[in-house]
N, C-alpha and C positions, 0 to 999 in steps of 0.2 A: 519036799518032793524033789526028785532029781529032774534033770533037764529033759530026759527022754519021756518021762511021764507027762510033764507039762506040754511038751511038743505033741504027744499023742492026743491029749485032751483037747488042745487048741485045734489040731487038725480035724478031730472028730466033730467039734462044734462047727467048724467051717464047712465040712462036707455035708453035715445034716442040714445046715442053713441053706446051702446051695441046692441041695436035693429038694427041700421044701419049696423054694422059689421056682425051681424048674417044674415041679408038679403043679403048683398053682397056675403058673403061666400056661402050661399045656392045657389045663382044664378050662381056662378062660378063653383060649384062642380056638376052641373047637367050633367048627361050623358044619352044619348039615344042610344040604340043599334038597328041598322037596320037589318032586315032579308034580305036574298038574294032576295026574291020576291019584296022587297021595293026599291031595288037599281035602277031599271029602272025608277021609278017615281021621282028619285032625279036628273036625268040627266039635264044638262043645255040646252041652245038653240041649241048647236051643237051636242047634243046627247051623250056627254061624261060625265061620272061621275068623278069628281076630289075630292079626299079626302083632307080635310084641315089638319087633324091630324091622326096619326096612334097610336093606343094603343095596345101594345103587352103584353103578360103575363110576369110576373116577372120571369126571368131565375133562380133566387135563390130559387124559390119554388121547382125546380126540382133537386137541388143539394143534395148530400148526407149529412145527418146531421153529426156533428162532432162525430167521433168514429165509424161510419159505413163504410163499405167497399165501395170503389168507383166503379161505374159501369165499365164494361169492355169497352175498346176503340173499336170503330167500325173498321171493317176490312178495310185495305187499298184498295182504288179503283183507278184504272188508266183508263183514257179515251182512252188510246192506245189500239185498238182492238187486237194487237199482244201480248199484255201483258197477262200473265197467272193469275195475281192476281185479 
């Protein structure tokens, strides 16, 4: 085989591999957010909606940046009705 043919085959393998990786990555990163009105349509045969995964917001987004004052701690709460706090 000449150099041009080897280069074309090697380039083709690399392009196909990168294309497959891009496709798989795009398929796995899809996210769809449902509105509250859509939830009843997602129910199973028994009428219950069961979430497969739960995505929460990143807690670090709400932390104070370095060098900034920390937010005040919430007031202590007691479930005892006789307690004054």
